[in-house]
C-alpha positions in Angstrom: 101.0 61.4 172.4 105.1 61.6 172.1 107.0 59.6 169.9 110.5 58.2 171.3 113.4 58.3 169.0 113.1 54.9 168.2 110.0 55.2 166.7 110.3 58.8 165.4 113.7 57.6 164.0 111.4 55.0 162.2 109.2 57.0 161.1 111.0 59.6 159.5 112.8 56.3 157.4 109.2 55.1 156.4 108.6 59.2 155.3 111.8 58.6 153.4 110.6 55.6 151.2 107.2 56.9 150.9 108.3 60.1 149.7 109.4 59.3 146.3 107.0 56.6 145.1 103.8 56.9 144.0 101.8 54.2 146.6 98.2 54.4 145.3 97.9 54.1 141.3 94.1 54.3 140.4 92.7 53.5 136.7 89.7 54.7 135.7 86.8 51.8 135.0 85.9 50.3 131.5 82.4 50.6 130.1 82.0 47.1 127.7 82.4 47.6 124.4 78.7 46.6 122.9 80.2 46.0 119.5 82.8 43.1 120.8 79.1 42.0 123.6 77.0 41.6 120.1 79.8 39.8 118.4 80.8 37.8 121.3 77.0 36.7 121.8 77.1 35.3 118.5 79.9 33.5 118.2 78.9 32.1 121.7 75.2 31.3 120.1 77.1 29.5 116.9 79.6 27.8 119.5 76.4 26.3 121.4 74.6 24.6 118.2 77.2 22.9 117.5 78.2 21.9 120.3 74.7 20.0 120.1 75.0 19.3 116.6 78.2 17.5 117.7 76.1 15.7 120.7 73.1 14.9 118.2 75.4 13.6 115.0 78.1 11.7 117.5 81.3 14.1 115.8 83.6 14.6 118.6 85.2 17.0 116.3 82.3 19.3 115.7 81.9 19.1 119.6 85.2 20.1 120.2 84.9 23.1 118.2 81.7 23.9 118.9 83.5 24.4 122.6 86.1 26.2 121.6 83.4 29.1 119.6 81.8 29.0 122.9 84.9 30.1 124.6 86.0 32.0 122.0 82.8 33.8 122.4 82.7 34.6 126.3 86.0 35.7 126.4 84.7 38.5 123.7 81.8 39.1 125.6 83.6 40.2 129.0 86.7 41.9 127.6 86.6 45.8 128.9 88.8 47.3 125.6 86.0 49.9 125.3 86.1 54.1 126.5 87.1 55.0 129.9 84.2 55.5 132.4 83.5 58.9 133.3 84.2 59.7 137.3 81.6 60.6 139.6 83.9 62.9 142.0 81.0 65.0 143.4 82.2 63.8 146.8 85.5 64.5 146.4 87.1 68.0 148.1 89.2 68.4 145.4 87.2 67.7 142.2 88.5 65.5 140.2 92.3 65.3 140.9 94.2 61.6 141.5 94.1 59.8 144.8 97.7 59.8 145.4 97.3 63.8 145.8 94.7 63.2 148.2 96.6 61.1 150.2 99.4 63.6 150.3 97.6 66.6 151.3 95.9 64.6 154.5 99.8 63.8 155.1 101.1 67.1 155.2 97.9 68.0 157.5 99.0 65.1 159.8 102.4 66.7 159.8 101.5 70.3 160.7 99.1 68.9 163.5 95.7 69.7 161.5 94.4 66.2 162.4 
């Protein structure tokens, strides 16, 4: 299907805008840091104990401190400051190249009329 002059002009303008910029940025997922997760779990349990102790002894300050410790513990458990995970690139044809390169290759094939 042939493009009209207006469609062709808009397409060329879009291509000029996209040529110099990276369209997709992909970051490798990170594994959870097990030391931080264990520390966070310990702080969470300590906070839970403090919260329960605050309720039993009717000391609101102890309960608030326990709640704060529980919050810090959960934040440490969900923290992902570990090493980047190794990516599984077996299914990709360019074995480890960034997504931007794959998109660029597909665009070039489309412009060459292969797709």
